[in-house]
N, C-alpha and C positions, 0 to 999 in steps of 0.2 A: 593591572587594571582590576582583576578579580578581587584582590584585597581591598581596593578602593571602594567597591560596591558591596563588600561583605559577602562575596560569592565563593563557592567551593569549586565550581566548574563553569564552563561556558554555557550560558543559558540559551543561546541561539545558534548552536552548532548545526551544520548541514547533515550530520549523520542521523539516520533514522532510528533514534533511541526511543523505544516504547515508554520509557520512564517519563519522557517529556511530552507525550502526546496529550493534547487537549481535545476531549471528546465533545465537540459541538453536537447538536441534535442530529445533524446530517451524518457525522462520523459515527455516532452511536447507532444510527439506523443501518449504516453500511456494515459495521462490525456485527450487529445482530443478525443481519442477513448472511454474513460469512459464517458465523457460528451455526446458524440454521442449516446452511448448506453442508457444513462438515457433519453435523448430527444426522441429517437426512440423506446423505450421500447424493447430493444434487450437483448440477453444474450451476455455478453462480458467476455472473459477469458484473464487475464493479468498474465504472469509468469515472474519470475526473480529469481536470486540467493538469498540466505539468505543475508539480509542486504543491498539489492539494493535500498530500498526506497519504496517498495510497500505499506506498511501501512501508511507511511507519505503521500504518494500520495493520498491514500483514504481519509485521513483527509483533504487534500487540496480540494478534490472533494466536501466534505461535506461543506466546506466554500464557494465554488464557486456556488453551487446549490441554486437557488432562493427558499427560504423557503415558499413562497406563491404558488409555482408551483410543488414543489417536497417534498416528505416525505421519507428521507433516513434513513435506519437502518443498523446496522452492526452486523453480527454474527462472533465472534472472535474465537469460538471453535466449529467447525462443526462436531466434533466426535459424534458418537451415531447413533441411529436407525433412520429410515425414519419417524417413528411416532414422535420421539423427535424433529426432524427437523421441521415437520409441526406444532407442538405445539409451538416451538420457534417463527415461523413466525406469528402465531396468537397473541402471547404475545407482540411481538415487534411492530406490526402494529395496535394493539388495546388494550383496557383494559378488553377484554373479557376473560373468563375462557375457556381454550381450551377443546374441546370435547375429547372423548376417542378413538372412532373408526375412522379409516382412512376416510371412506366415509363421516362421519359427519365433520371431520376436513377440508376436501376439500370443502365441502359446506360452512363451516364457513369462510374459506379463500376467497372463491368467493364473499360472501356477503361483506366482509371487503374491498376487492379490488373494488367491484362495488360501494361501498359508496365513495371511493376515486374518482372514475371515475365521479360520479355525481357532485362532488365538483371541478372537473377539476384539480385534484392533481394526480401526478404520484408517486406511491410508488416505492422506489428504494431499493433493497435488495443487500447489499454488504457482500460477504462471504469471510472473510480473512482466510489465511492458509488453502485454499480449498484442498490442497494436503492431508490433514488429513482426508478427507471424506473417510471412509473405506467401506461403504456399497453402492453397485451399486444402491440399491433402492432409496438412497437419490438423486442421479443424475436423476433417473426416476421421482421422485416427483418434482424436479426443472423443468424438462421438462413439466410435467403435468400442473404445475402452469402457465407456459407460454401459455398453451392452452386456458386459460381463455381470451376471446376476446369480444369486442363490435365493431360492424361495421368494421370488419377486422383490428381492432386495439388491440394490446396486452394491458393488464391491469397493467402490472408490468415490471420494468426493473431489471435485475439481473446481477451483476458484481462479477465474481469469481477471487480472487487473490491467487496465489500460487507459490510454488517453481517449478523448471523445471520438477519434477516427475509428477506434475499434467498434464502437456502437454503429457508426455510419457504415462500416464494412459489413457488419452482420445484418444490416437492414436490406441489403441487396437480395434480389430474388433467388440467386443461386446458392444462398446460405440457408435456405428454408429448413433443410433436414437438421442442421445443427441448432438453429434457433428453437426448433420444437423441443429439443432436449434440455434447453436452459430452464432451470427452475425459477430464477429471479434475475432481473436486470435492475441495477441501481446506479444513479449518477450522483456523485458527491459534488455539491455546489460550493461556492466560495463562502468564507466566513462573513457574517454581517458585521456591522459596526460594533455592536455590543460584544459579540464573540471575539472580535479582534482585541478588544480591551482585556477580556478575560484570558485570552490566549497569552498575551504579553505578561500578564500578572502570574499566570500559572507557571510558565517556563522560568520566569525570574525566581520564583519561590522554590521550584524544584531544584534549581541550581544553588540554593542556599540563601537566597535573598530574604530579608526579614521585613521588607516594605515594598510598596509599588512605586517604582521610579518614574513611570510614564504618566503624564497628566492626561486627562480625557481629551484635551485639544490635540496633544501630541499623538495620541492613539488614533484620533480621527484623521489626522494627516497621513499616518502610516496606513490606515485602512484605505483611504482614497487613492493613495499612490500604488498600493499593492493589489488593489481590487479584491482584497480578501483572500489572496493565495498565500498559504502559510510559508512556503519557501521564500517568497519575496518579503513577507513580513519579517522573517528571520534576518534577511540581509539588511533591511532598513533599520531594524531594532539594534542589531549588532553595530552597525555604523553609527547610530545615534549614541550608543554607549561610549564608543571611542571618542566621538566629538565632545560629549559631556565630560569625559575623563580629562581630555586635553584642556578643557576650560575650567576644570576643578569643580564641576557641578555634579552632585549626586542625584539630581533629578533631571529628567528630559522634558523640557517644555515645548511649546508649539514651535518656537524659533529653531531649536535644535533639530526637531523632527523635519522641519522644512529644509534645513541645510542638508540633512541626510537624504531627503527626497531629491534635492537638486543634484547631489553627487551621483545618486543612483540613476537618475534620468540622463545624465551625461554619458553613461556607459551602456545604457539599455536601448 
């Protein structure tokens, strides 16, 4: 199929490859806030629906950060106790064996962060799927870590990525102490109709395509069905390519897009 469309690789893969990211205005703003948070050593909270591109955006950030000035790490499964969270931080930022007791762990983390400070390197902790944090104590430890300072300067940047329920969780009254430490909140909305067309075109060309196979009418069907969520757009677009390939068509028209949408709706 790739050869049929003149492609070198799959254009609508599910893997979060930063080469394929399409930066809508919303994604540009989210990335800018993440970069600001890294620079200013702030806590940044980015939310968005499932499949809106949060993880891919974090991979883009990893590519953008100067490796001589930043040391970014990612926690992809933040479930568990506060103690496990602190041990994770020690393991990710150093080769040290984590201590057992909380007091010792916090001292250990301070030493690690101070070592980065002496080397003029900013450690950046990215917590993906942060809505899965189930213990209030974990948010408290995140807040305490940001208390580590030198000359009124924080020693670490922390970026939380999560689904909308993360935002709702942090709105509750008993999270006030943590909320006050957050530098920026930002919610990534869905792609609009125009961005959906540009998204399809961008990913197809990054994969090696030399033309735009999706008509405007087909793009509109994909946008309406996906509600502008990139992960769903990928599924619909990939399925549309398969249908077009089976029909021997190099272009996806409205009818093929509708057929792809019907197949998607049968399983969703």
